[in-house]
TIGUVEX-729800 format. One record per residue (C-alpha): x, y, z. Coordinates in steps of 0.5 Angstrom, whole numbers. Each point is the difference from the previous one (the first is absolute). Layout:
% TIGUVEX-729800
{{X; Y; Z}}
...
This chain:
% TIGUVEX-729800
{{-16; 192; -16}}
{{-8; -2; -1}}
{{-3; -6; -2}}
{{0; 2; -7}}
{{7; 2; 0}}
{{2; -7; 2}}
{{-4; -3; -5}}
{{3; 4; -5}}
{{7; -2; 3}}
{{-2; -7; -1}}
{{-2; 1; -7}}
{{7; 4; -2}}
{{4; -6; 4}}
{{-3; -5; -5}}
{{1; 4; -6}}
{{6; 4; 1}}
{{4; -2; 6}}
{{6; 5; -1}}
{{-5; 6; 1}}
{{-4; -4; 5}}
{{7; 0; 4}}
{{1; 7; -1}}
{{-7; 2; 2}}
{{0; -4; 7}}
{{7; 3; 1}}
{{-4; 7; 0}}
{{-6; -2; 4}}
{{5; -3; 6}}
{{4; 6; -1}}
{{-6; 5; 1}}
{{-2; -4; 6}}
{{6; 1; 3}}
{{0; 7; -1}}
{{-7; 0; 3}}
{{3; -3; 7}}
{{7; 3; 1}}
{{1; -3; 7}}
{{6; -4; 1}}
{{-4; -7; 0}}
{{7; -4; 0}}
{{-1; -2; 7}}
{{-8; 1; 1}}
{{-5; -4; -4}}
{{-3; 4; -5}}
{{-7; 2; 0}}
{{-6; -2; -4}}
{{0; 6; -5}}
{{7; -1; -1}}
{{-1; -8; -2}}
{{-6; 1; -4}}
{{3; 1; -7}}
{{4; -6; 2}}
{{-6; -4; 2}}
{{-4; 2; -6}}
{{5; -3; -5}}
{{1; -6; 4}}
{{-7; -2; -1}}
{{0; 2; -7}}
{{6; -3; -3}}
{{2; -8; 1}}
{{6; -1; 5}}
{{5; -2; -5}}
{{-1; 6; -4}}
{{-1; 5; 6}}
{{7; -3; 3}}
{{4; 2; -6}}
{{-4; 7; -1}}
{{2; 2; 7}}
{{7; -3; -1}}
{{2; 3; -6}}
{{-3; 7; 2}}
{{2; 1; 7}}
{{7; -2; -1}}
{{1; 6; -4}}
{{3; -3; -6}}
{{-1; 0; -7}}
{{1; 5; -6}}
{{-5; 5; 3}}
{{4; 1; 6}}
{{6; 4; 1}}
{{6; -1; 5}}
{{3; -6; 3}}
{{-4; -6; 2}}
{{1; -1; 7}}
{{-2; -7; 0}}
{{4; -2; -7}}
{{3; -7; 3}}
{{-6; -3; 3}}
{{-5; -4; -4}}
{{-7; -4; 2}}
{{-3; 1; 7}}
{{6; 4; 3}}
{{-1; 5; -5}}
{{-7; 1; 1}}
{{0; 0; 7}}
{{5; 6; 1}}
{{-4; 3; -6}}
{{-7; 0; 3}}
{{3; 2; 7}}
{{5; 6; -3}}
{{-4; 2; -6}}
{{-7; 0; 2}}
{{1; 1; 8}}
{{-4; -7; 2}}
{{2; -3; 6}}
{{1; -8; 0}}
{{-7; -2; 1}}
{{-2; 4; -6}}
{{5; -3; -4}}
{{-2; -7; 2}}
{{-7; 2; -2}}
{{2; 2; -7}}
{{5; -6; -1}}
{{-5; -5; 3}}
{{5; -3; 5}}
{{1; 0; 7}}
{{3; 6; 4}}
{{6; -5; 2}}
{{2; -1; -7}}
{{0; 8; -1}}
{{5; 1; 6}}
{{4; -6; -3}}
{{0; 3; -7}}
{{2; 7; 3}}
{{6; -3; 4}}
{{3; -4; -6}}
{{-1; 6; -5}}
{{3; 5; 5}}
{{6; -5; 1}}
{{1; 0; -7}}
{{0; 8; -1}}
{{4; 1; 6}}
{{-4; 5; 3}}
{{-5; 2; 5}}
{{-8; 1; -1}}
{{1; 8; 1}}
{{5; 1; -5}}
{{-3; -4; -5}}
{{-7; 4; 1}}
{{4; 7; 0}}
{{3; -2; -7}}
{{-7; -3; -3}}
{{-4; 6; 2}}
{{5; 5; -4}}
{{-2; -4; -6}}
{{-5; 4; -5}}
{{-7; -4; -1}}
{{-3; 2; -7}}
{{-6; 4; 0}}
{{-6; -3; -5}}
{{-7; 0; 0}}
{{-4; -6; 0}}
{{-6; 2; -4}}
{{4; 2; -6}}
{{4; -6; 0}}
{{-6; -4; 0}}
{{-3; 4; -6}}
{{6; -1; -4}}
{{0; -7; 1}}
{{-7; -1; -1}}
{{1; 4; -7}}
{{5; -5; -2}}
{{-4; -6; 1}}
{{-8; 3; -1}}
{{-3; -7; 1}}
{{2; 1; 8}}
{{-4; 6; 0}}
{{-6; -3; 2}}
{{2; -2; 6}}
{{1; 7; 3}}
{{-4; 1; 6}}
{{-3; 6; -2}}
{{-3; -3; -7}}
{{-2; -6; 4}}
{{-5; 4; 5}}
{{-1; 6; -4}}
{{4; 5; 5}}
{{2; -1; 7}}
{{0; -8; 2}}
{{-3; -3; 6}}
{{6; -3; 5}}
{{-3; -7; -1}}
{{0; 1; -7}}
{{7; 2; -1}}
{{2; -6; 5}}
{{-3; -5; -4}}
{{3; 3; -7}}
{{7; 0; 4}}
{{-1; -7; 2}}
{{-2; -2; -7}}
{{6; 3; -3}}
{{5; -2; 6}}
{{-3; -7; -1}}
{{2; 0; -8}}
{{7; 3; 3}}
{{1; -6; 5}}
{{-4; -3; 6}}
{{2; 5; 5}}
{{5; -2; 5}}
{{2; -6; -4}}
{{2; 1; -7}}
{{5; -4; -3}}
{{-1; -6; 5}}
{{-5; -3; -5}}
{{3; 2; -6}}
{{-4; -5; -4}}
{{-6; 1; 3}}
{{-7; 2; -3}}
{{0; 7; -3}}
{{-5; 5; 2}}
{{-5; 0; -6}}
{{-3; 6; -2}}
{{0; 6; -5}}
{{7; 3; 1}}
{{3; -7; 0}}
{{-3; -2; -6}}
{{2; 7; -3}}
{{8; -2; 2}}
{{-1; -7; -3}}
{{-3; 3; -7}}
{{5; 5; -1}}
{{6; -4; 2}}
{{-1; -6; -4}}
{{6; -3; -2}}
{{4; -6; -2}}
{{-2; -7; 1}}
{{2; -4; 6}}
{{7; -2; 0}}
{{7; -2; 4}}
{{7; 1; -2}}
{{-1; 6; -5}}
{{6; 5; -1}}
{{-1; 7; 2}}
{{4; 6; -1}}
{{-1; 8; 0}}
{{0; 4; -6}}
{{2; 7; 3}}
{{0; 4; -7}}
{{-7; -2; -1}}
{{-2; -1; 8}}
{{-3; -7; -1}}
{{1; -6; 3}}
{{1; -6; -5}}
{{-3; -7; 1}}
{{2; -6; -4}}
{{-1; -7; -1}}
{{-1; -5; 6}}
{{-3; -6; 2}}
{{-8; -1; 0}}
{{-4; -5; 3}}
{{3; -8; -1}}
{{7; 3; -3}}
{{-3; 3; -6}}
{{6; 5; -2}}
{{-2; 7; -2}}
{{3; 5; -5}}
{{-5; 6; 1}}
{{3; 7; 1}}
{{-4; 5; 5}}
{{2; 7; 3}}
{{-3; 4; 6}}
{{0; 7; 0}}
{{-2; 1; 8}}
{{-7; -1; -1}}
{{-2; -5; -6}}
{{3; -6; -4}}
{{1; 0; -7}}
{{1; -6; -5}}
{{5; 1; -5}}
{{0; -4; -7}}
{{7; 1; -3}}
{{2; -4; -6}}
{{5; -4; 3}}
{{2; -2; 7}}
{{4; -4; 4}}
{{-2; -8; 0}}
{{-5; -2; 6}}
{{4; 0; 6}}
{{0; 0; 8}}
{{5; 3; 5}}
{{3; 5; -5}}
{{4; 6; 3}}
{{-1; 7; -2}}
{{4; 7; 1}}
{{0; 7; -3}}
{{6; 1; -5}}
{{1; 8; 1}}
{{5; 0; -6}}
{{-5; -2; -5}}
{{-6; 2; 3}}
{{-4; -7; 0}}
{{-1; -5; 5}}
{{4; -6; 0}}
{{-3; -7; 0}}
{{5; -6; 2}}
{{-1; -8; 0}}
{{-5; -4; 4}}
{{-3; -7; -1}}
{{-4; -2; -6}}
{{0; -4; -7}}
{{6; 2; -5}}
{{-5; -2; -5}}
{{-7; -2; 0}}
{{-1; -7; 2}}
{{6; 0; 4}}
{{1; -2; 7}}
{{1; 6; 5}}
{{7; 2; 1}}
{{5; 6; 2}}
{{0; 6; -5}}
{{6; 4; -1}}
{{-3; 5; -5}}
{{-1; 8; 1}}
{{-5; 5; -3}}
{{-2; 7; 1}}
{{-7; 4; 1}}
{{0; 7; -3}}
{{-7; 1; 2}}
{{-4; -3; -6}}
{{5; -6; -3}}
{{4; -5; 2}}
{{7; -1; -3}}
{{5; -6; 1}}
{{7; 2; 2}}
{{5; -5; -3}}
{{6; 0; 4}}
{{7; -3; 0}}
{{0; -2; 7}}
{{-6; -2; 4}}
{{0; -1; 8}}
{{-2; -6; 3}}
{{-7; -1; 0}}
{{-2; -3; 7}}
{{2; 2; 7}}
{{-1; -6; 4}}
{{-8; -2; 0}}
{{-2; 7; -2}}
{{2; 4; -6}}
{{6; 5; -1}}
{{-1; 6; 4}}
{{0; 7; -4}}
{{-1; 7; 2}}
{{3; 7; -1}}
{{3; 5; 4}}
{{-5; 6; -1}}
{{6; 5; 2}}
{{5; -2; -4}}
{{-4; -4; -6}}
{{4; -6; 1}}
{{-3; -7; -2}}
{{2; -6; 4}}
{{-1; -7; 0}}
{{1; -5; 5}}
{{0; -8; -2}}
{{3; -7; 0}}
{{7; -1; -2}}
{{5; 0; 5}}
{{5; 6; -1}}
{{7; -3; -2}}
{{-2; -7; 1}}
{{-2; 1; 7}}
{{-7; -4; 1}}
{{-1; 4; 7}}
{{-1; 7; -4}}
{{-5; 3; -4}}
{{2; 3; -7}}
{{-1; 8; -1}}
{{-2; 2; -7}}
{{-1; 7; -3}}
{{-4; 3; -6}}
{{3; 6; -3}}
{{-1; 2; -8}}
{{-4; -6; -2}}
{{4; -5; 3}}
{{1; -4; 6}}
{{7; -1; 3}}
{{2; -4; 7}}
{{3; 4; 5}}
{{6; -2; 5}}
{{-1; 3; 7}}
{{4; -1; 5}}
{{-5; -3; 5}}
{{-6; -4; -3}}
{{-6; -2; 3}}
{{0; -7; 2}}
{{-4; -5; -4}}
{{-7; -1; 2}}
{{-7; -4; -1}}
{{-3; 7; -3}}
{{1; 7; 0}}
{{-4; 7; -1}}
{{4; 6; -2}}
{{-4; 7; 1}}
{{2; 8; 0}}
{{-1; 3; 7}}
{{-3; 7; -2}}
{{0; 2; 8}}
{{7; -2; 1}}
{{3; 0; -7}}
{{4; -6; -3}}
{{-2; -7; -2}}
{{-1; -5; 5}}
{{0; -8; -1}}
{{-3; -4; 4}}
{{1; -8; 0}}
{{-2; -6; 3}}
{{5; -5; 1}}
{{1; -7; -2}}
{{-2; -5; 5}}
{{6; -3; 2}}
{{3; 7; 1}}
{{7; -3; -3}}
{{2; 7; -2}}
{{-1; 3; 7}}
{{-5; 4; 3}}
{{-7; -2; 3}}
{{-5; -4; -4}}
{{-6; 2; 4}}
{{2; 8; -1}}
{{0; 4; -6}}
{{6; 3; -2}}
{{1; 8; -2}}
{{5; 2; -5}}
{{1; 8; -2}}
{{3; 2; -7}}
{{4; 6; 0}}
{{2; 0; -7}}
{{6; -4; 0}}
{{-1; -5; 5}}
{{-5; -4; 5}}
{{0; 1; 8}}
{{-4; -5; 4}}
{{-4; 4; 5}}
{{-2; -3; 7}}
{{-6; 2; 3}}
{{-2; 0; 7}}
{{-7; -3; -2}}
{{0; -7; -4}}
{{-4; -1; -6}}
{{-2; -7; -1}}
{{2; -3; -6}}
{{-7; -3; -2}}
{{-2; 8; -1}}
{{5; 1; -6}}
{{-2; -7; -3}}
{{-8; 2; 0}}
{{0; 8; -1}}
{{3; 4; -5}}
{{5; 6; 2}}
{{-2; 7; -2}}
{{2; 7; 1}}
{{-5; 4; 4}}
{{1; 7; 4}}
{{2; -4; 6}}
{{6; -3; -3}}
{{-1; -7; -4}}
{{-6; -4; 2}}
{{-2; -7; 0}}
{{-8; -1; 0}}
{{-4; -6; 3}}
{{-4; -2; 6}}
{{4; 5; 3}}
{{4; 6; -4}}
{{7; 0; 2}}
{{5; 7; -2}}
{{7; 1; 0}}
{{2; 7; 2}}
{{8; -1; -1}}
{{2; -3; 6}}
{{-6; -4; 3}}
{{-6; -4; -2}}
{{-7; 2; 3}}
{{-7; -4; 0}}
{{-6; 4; -2}}
{{-5; -5; 2}}
{{-5; -4; -3}}
{{-3; 6; -5}}
{{-2; 0; -7}}
{{1; -5; -5}}
{{1; -6; 4}}
{{4; -6; 0}}
{{2; -2; -8}}
{{6; -1; -4}}
{{2; 1; -7}}
{{-4; 7; 0}}
{{3; 5; -5}}
{{3; 7; 4}}
{{3; 6; -3}}
{{1; 7; 3}}
{{-4; 6; -3}}
{{5; 6; 1}}
{{-5; 5; -3}}
{{-5; -2; 5}}
{{5; -2; 6}}
{{-4; -7; 1}}
{{1; -7; -1}}
{{-4; -4; -5}}
{{-2; -7; 1}}
{{-4; -5; -5}}
{{-2; -7; 1}}
{{4; -6; 3}}
{{-2; -6; 2}}
{{-3; -4; 6}}
{{5; -2; 5}}
{{-2; -7; -1}}
{{-4; -3; -6}}
{{0; 2; -7}}
{{-7; -1; -3}}
{{-3; 5; -4}}
{{-3; 4; 6}}
{{7; 0; 3}}
{{3; 6; -4}}
{{-2; 7; 1}}
{{-2; 6; -4}}
{{0; 5; 5}}
{{4; 7; 0}}
{{3; 3; 6}}
{{4; 6; 1}}
{{4; 2; 6}}
{{2; 7; 3}}
{{6; -3; 4}}
{{-5; -1; 6}}
{{-7; -1; -3}}
{{-3; -6; -5}}
{{-6; 2; -4}}
{{-3; -5; -5}}
{{-1; 4; -6}}
{{-4; -6; -4}}
{{-1; -7; -1}}
{{-4; -5; 4}}
{{2; -2; 7}}
{{4; -7; 0}}
{{-4; -5; 4}}
{{1; 0; 7}}
{{2; -7; 0}}
{{3; -1; -7}}
{{3; -7; 2}}
{{-7; -3; 1}}
{{-4; 0; -6}}
{{-3; -6; -3}}
{{5; -5; -3}}
{{2; 0; -7}}
{{-6; -5; -3}}
{{3; -7; -1}}
{{-4; -6; 0}}
{{4; -3; 5}}
{{-1; 5; 5}}
{{-6; -2; 5}}
{{0; 6; 5}}
{{5; 5; 3}}
{{1; 2; 7}}
{{3; 7; -1}}
{{5; 0; 6}}
{{6; 4; -3}}
{{6; -3; -3}}
{{2; -7; 2}}
{{7; -1; 3}}
{{-1; -7; 2}}
{{-6; -5; 0}}
{{-1; -7; 3}}
{{-6; -5; 0}}
{{-1; -4; 6}}
{{-6; -5; 0}}
{{-6; 5; 1}}
{{4; 6; 0}}
{{4; 5; -4}}
{{5; 4; 3}}
{{4; 6; -4}}
{{4; 6; 2}}
{{-2; 6; -4}}
{{2; 8; -1}}
{{-6; 5; 0}}
{{-1; 7; 2}}
{{-7; 3; 0}}
{{2; 4; -6}}
{{3; -6; -4}}
{{7; 1; 2}}
{{5; -6; 1}}
{{4; 1; 6}}
{{3; -6; 4}}
{{0; 5; 6}}
{{-7; -2; 0}}
{{0; -8; -2}}
{{-6; -4; 3}}
{{-1; -7; 0}}
{{-7; -2; -2}}
{{-4; -6; 2}}
{{-5; -3; -5}}
{{-5; -5; 1}}
{{-1; -4; -6}}
{{-7; -2; 1}}
{{-3; 7; 1}}
{{5; 5; -3}}
{{0; 3; 7}}
{{7; 4; 1}}
{{3; 2; 7}}
{{7; 4; 0}}
{{5; 2; 5}}
{{6; 4; 0}}
{{4; 4; -2}}
{{6; -4; 0}}
{{5; 4; -3}}
{{4; -3; -6}}
{{-4; -6; 0}}
{{1; -4; -6}}
{{0; -7; 1}}
{{-5; -6; 4}}
{{1; -7; 2}}
{{-4; -5; 4}}
{{4; -4; 5}}
{{-1; -3; 7}}
{{-8; 3; 0}}
{{2; 7; -1}}
{{0; 5; -5}}
{{7; 3; -1}}
{{1; 7; -4}}
{{7; 1; -2}}
{{2; 8; -1}}
{{6; 2; -4}}
{{4; 6; 0}}
{{-2; 5; -5}}
{{2; 8; -2}}
{{-4; 5; 3}}
{{-4; -5; 5}}
{{0; 1; 7}}
{{0; -7; 4}}
{{0; 2; 7}}
{{4; -5; 4}}
{{3; -3; -6}}
{{-6; -6; 0}}
{{2; -5; -5}}
{{-5; -5; 2}}
{{-7; 0; 3}}
{{-4; -6; 2}}
{{-8; 0; 0}}
{{-6; -4; 2}}
{{-2; -2; -6}}
{{-8; 0; 2}}
{{1; 7; 3}}
{{6; 3; -3}}
{{2; 2; 7}}
{{8; 1; 1}}
{{3; -6; 4}}
{{7; 1; -1}}
{{5; 5; -3}}
{{7; 0; -2}}
{{5; 5; -1}}
{{6; 0; -4}}
{{6; 5; -2}}
{{0; 1; -7}}
{{7; -2; -3}}
{{5; 5; -1}}
{{1; 3; -7}}
{{-7; -3; -3}}
{{-5; 5; -1}}
{{-6; -4; -3}}
{{-3; -7; 0}}
{{-6; -4; 1}}
{{-1; -5; 5}}
{{-1; -7; -2}}
{{-4; -5; 4}}
{{-2; -7; -1}}
{{-3; -4; 5}}
{{-3; -7; 1}}
{{-2; -4; 6}}
{{5; 1; 5}}
{{5; 3; -5}}
{{1; 8; -1}}
{{5; 3; -4}}
{{1; 8; -1}}
{{5; 2; -5}}
{{2; 7; 2}}
{{5; 4; -4}}
{{7; -4; 0}}
{{-2; -6; 4}}
{{-5; -6; 2}}
{{-3; 0; 7}}
{{-4; -6; 3}}
{{-6; 2; 4}}
{{-3; -4; 6}}
{{-7; 1; -3}}
{{-3; -2; 8}}
{{4; 6; 3}}
{{2; 5; -6}}
{{7; 0; 2}}
{{6; 0; -5}}
{{4; -7; 0}}
{{5; -2; -5}}
{{3; 5; -4}}
{{3; -1; -7}}
{{4; 5; -3}}
{{1; 1; -8}}
{{6; 2; -3}}
{{2; 7; 0}}
{{-4; 4; -5}}
{{-6; -5; -1}}
{{-7; 1; 2}}
{{-6; -4; 1}}
{{-4; 1; -6}}
{{-5; -6; 1}}
{{-1; -6; 5}}
{{-5; -6; -1}}
{{-1; -7; 3}}
{{-3; -6; -4}}
{{-7; -3; 2}}
{{3; -5; 5}}
{{5; 5; 3}}
{{6; -5; -1}}
{{4; 6; -5}}
{{1; 7; 1}}
{{1; 4; -6}}
{{4; 7; 0}}
{{1; 5; -5}}
{{6; 5; 1}}
{{1; 6; -4}}
{{7; 1; -2}}
{{4; 7; -1}}
{{-1; -1; -7}}
{{-7; -1; 0}}
{{0; -8; -1}}
{{-3; -5; 4}}
{{3; -5; 4}}
{{-5; -6; 1}}
{{1; -5; 6}}
{{-4; -6; 3}}
{{1; 0; 7}}
{{-1; -4; 6}}
{{-6; 2; 3}}
{{2; -1; 8}}
{{7; 3; -1}}
{{0; 4; -6}}
{{6; -3; -3}}
{{1; 0; -7}}
{{-1; -7; -4}}
{{1; 3; -7}}
{{0; 7; -4}}
{{0; 2; -7}}
{{0; 7; -3}}
{{-5; 3; -4}}
{{2; 6; -5}}
{{-5; 5; 2}}
{{0; 8; 0}}
{{-4; 0; 7}}
{{0; -6; 4}}
{{-5; -5; 0}}
{{-6; -3; 3}}
{{-2; -7; 1}}
{{-6; -5; 1}}
{{1; -7; 3}}
{{-3; -6; -2}}
{{1; -8; 1}}
{{5; -1; -5}}
{{4; 7; 0}}
{{-1; 7; 0}}
{{-2; 5; -6}}
{{5; 6; 0}}
{{-3; 6; -4}}
{{5; 6; -1}}
{{1; 6; -5}}
{{5; 0; -5}}
{{-1; 8; -2}}
{{-6; 1; -4}}
{{-3; -7; 1}}
{{0; -6; 5}}
{{2; -7; 0}}
{{-3; -6; 4}}
{{4; -6; 2}}
{{-2; -6; 3}}
{{6; -4; 4}}
{{0; -6; 4}}
{{-1; -1; 8}}
{{6; -3; 2}}
{{6; 3; -5}}
{{-4; 6; -3}}
{{2; -4; -7}}
{{-5; 3; -6}}
{{-6; -4; -1}}
{{-2; 1; -7}}
{{0; 5; -5}}
{{-2; 7; 3}}
{{-7; 2; -2}}
{{-1; 5; -6}}
{{-3; 6; 4}}
{{-2; 5; -6}}
{{-7; 0; -3}}
{{-2; 3; -7}}
{{7; 1; -1}}
{{1; 5; 5}}
{{5; -2; 5}}
{{-1; 0; 8}}
{{1; 6; 4}}
{{5; 0; 5}}
{{-4; 0; 6}}
{{-3; -7; -1}}
{{-1; -4; 6}}
{{-1; -8; 1}}
{{-5; -3; 5}}
{{-2; -7; 2}}
{{-8; 0; 3}}
{{-6; -5; -1}}
{{5; -5; -4}}
{{2; 5; -5}}
{{5; 4; -2}}
{{-1; 7; -1}}
{{3; 6; -4}}
{{-2; 7; 2}}
{{3; 5; -5}}
{{-1; 7; 3}}
{{3; 4; -6}}
{{-4; -4; -5}}
{{-6; 0; 5}}
{{-1; -7; -1}}
{{-1; -7; 4}}
{{1; -7; -3}}
{{-1; -6; 3}}
{{5; -6; -2}}
{{2; -7; 1}}
{{3; -1; 7}}
{{5; -5; -3}}
{{2; 3; -7}}
{{-2; 7; 1}}
{{-4; 0; -7}}
{{-5; 5; 0}}
{{-8; -2; 0}}
{{-3; 7; 0}}
{{1; 7; 1}}
{{-5; 6; 2}}
{{1; 7; 0}}
{{1; 2; 8}}
{{4; 6; 1}}
{{5; 2; 6}}
{{1; -7; 3}}
{{5; 0; 6}}
{{-2; -6; 4}}
{{-4; -7; -1}}
{{-2; -5; 5}}
{{-5; -6; 0}}
{{-2; -7; 1}}
{{-5; -5; -3}}
{{-6; 5; 3}}
{{2; 6; -4}}
{{6; 5; -2}}
{{1; 7; 2}}
{{4; 5; -4}}
{{3; 6; 4}}
{{0; 6; -5}}
{{2; 8; 1}}
{{-8; 1; 1}}
{{-1; -6; 5}}
{{-2; -7; 0}}
{{-3; -4; -6}}
{{-4; -6; 1}}
{{2; -4; -6}}
{{-5; -5; -4}}
{{5; -2; -6}}
{{-1; -3; -6}}
{{-2; -8; 0}}
{{6; -1; -5}}
{{4; 1; 6}}
{{-2; -6; 3}}
{{3; -4; -6}}
């Protein structure tokens, strides 16, 4: 394989990966025939490795790895006979394929996979143990399998003929004949740069693209739908198209447009009638009618109405939408997501899983079936457990429908909340699977399940695949971190199609994506659209007259002001991904704006100052690895050096909670799960422990400005909030009252009492209660604005002598009278989470960082 052939191979790999895979197999097989000596025990010579090394130089590492993996494993439709590596996946499969199929030694395999030789040896041992074979028998079986014979040049010509705009990149045309080696190397490097940076593709999926003629052509040909998240997607096998409908554009604008993807380009359709604008609808193929079925989602029932859960059904026939009136309709929502809908491509069965406890049991999900234009509920012997959210997809590689769910926080229905649950459907009932490798529930919440040649997959910062028995991590490759992407499996082209989605944090216009990707079971290829910004969460804050400046630190989980310094707990990764595994503490100098960070502090989510020490509390969160179970860190406030650490065993039966810290002077209390713990702020040791009654968990904890009263909010199993005023020295209860909430309550303490904010469903309420006995102080303030109710995420804060209302759902911040709660002024500020301040200034923590607030003069009264 000379340099020109390598260049042709690079073009082919970019344009037609399937052909490139077959061509590379032929080239490697030819090299093996040229050197038939037994190379299993001895190092191969330079000639034997030359084709491999040339390919490594021309193709980015991730795509190269998949090429070697697919071809040298002797699998796929072009090969006859048994696959000797059938039970294996990932690196174990690749290592044995390269050793057995291509006759490479461990050092050469390590070179091909960009790993250390020790990793190859370990992977080989694990793989052989799984297969129950030794290397010699495996080599004999692999050698007996045929390798296809294809001509590389002929395949290149055929591919270029199908795509004439690439023909100008042929080496012969560039140089008018034979190309000098240096010129070839330059062209190869340019092509490899378009595919991805050599050796690092996928590790910076949101990095800037290499701009050039080829990239511009690809973008122009593949121009598609505007940016959006939570669109519905489904595959139409009759017409060979992926259909995309609706979704949410920037700033929560809902869409009702219809697009189709034919494998190379998007086309906009303009049907006379369409479903109402919506996001998060579900779509699946109805074989009996030859149409795509769309169900539910979230959107207004009529123009001008608030968003609600929709329960209507529609059909798409390739040119028009038709409403499908049905006598019975499934529940519209599955926990925090939408109903999970999919079609078994083998049987044609259309199945939906959603809320609605089977036979009156709150701990099970309902299963519905679509047949002959009507919905009917099924009653399987076993039903999946109730879940926070769930995804359903058909697995082309293994067959059958697979349901993956994230469990409720409390795990009252069994299971482990931090891990995803996997269920399979056999046409009559559900069976729970028990993988060896656990998948963190947060990946199910963020990523959409889709079919693929590797089974089912969940795209995100990493791509996870389910092979029928276990999960496999494909590493950081492809689209990168996002949620709300639309995913469908293209049966004709045997690839998954992904469009758009949203940033893990933020939600501004720049936070929704318009990129299209395809995945062949192991390799992601961007097919059009713009790369998302590298750090989507740190774009400029929404314009507001109250915002003086933004420190783009990441999403703020805790915020306190102390004299000349602001402290914050923030979550951020280089790609804009929120991850409590890497929570940091930031120290901000108020005069200069200089920022110092320390960490990570896994699971950190609260702050307090006491005894001259900055205290960081860490809760328990699904999927977050907290080595040593550290619940409390004591930091030097000036240097952020760690002085103290306290480890605590997590309470039995509790899967998730946030730490709540409050400190003043020489008092420090930690709310940790189902108990209050008094901490000695001089040593960081736990003292008095005050357990809450069974089933309760600490939701919030505050001290009044003098330190004379400790207020606590405990979430009850019903969701209601038990508010207590306690002795700050002993934690003993002085008075209590229950607020009827749907998800606990948060507190803000003043000299005369405590402000309590809590959700009541789709909106919030705010109550002011007295310091001594928690009796009501006046009439609860009205929280609506312009006739619209508050959101259900409203928080109240006391800072700088004012009461503040931060409504993240409505993207507003209001200042109010600290005695009556009467609103004085309101500004549009999005995604507010925490607020702190004093007479010298107010600081607002958002999902983008810390905002320095200069409020309206009306706030002063």
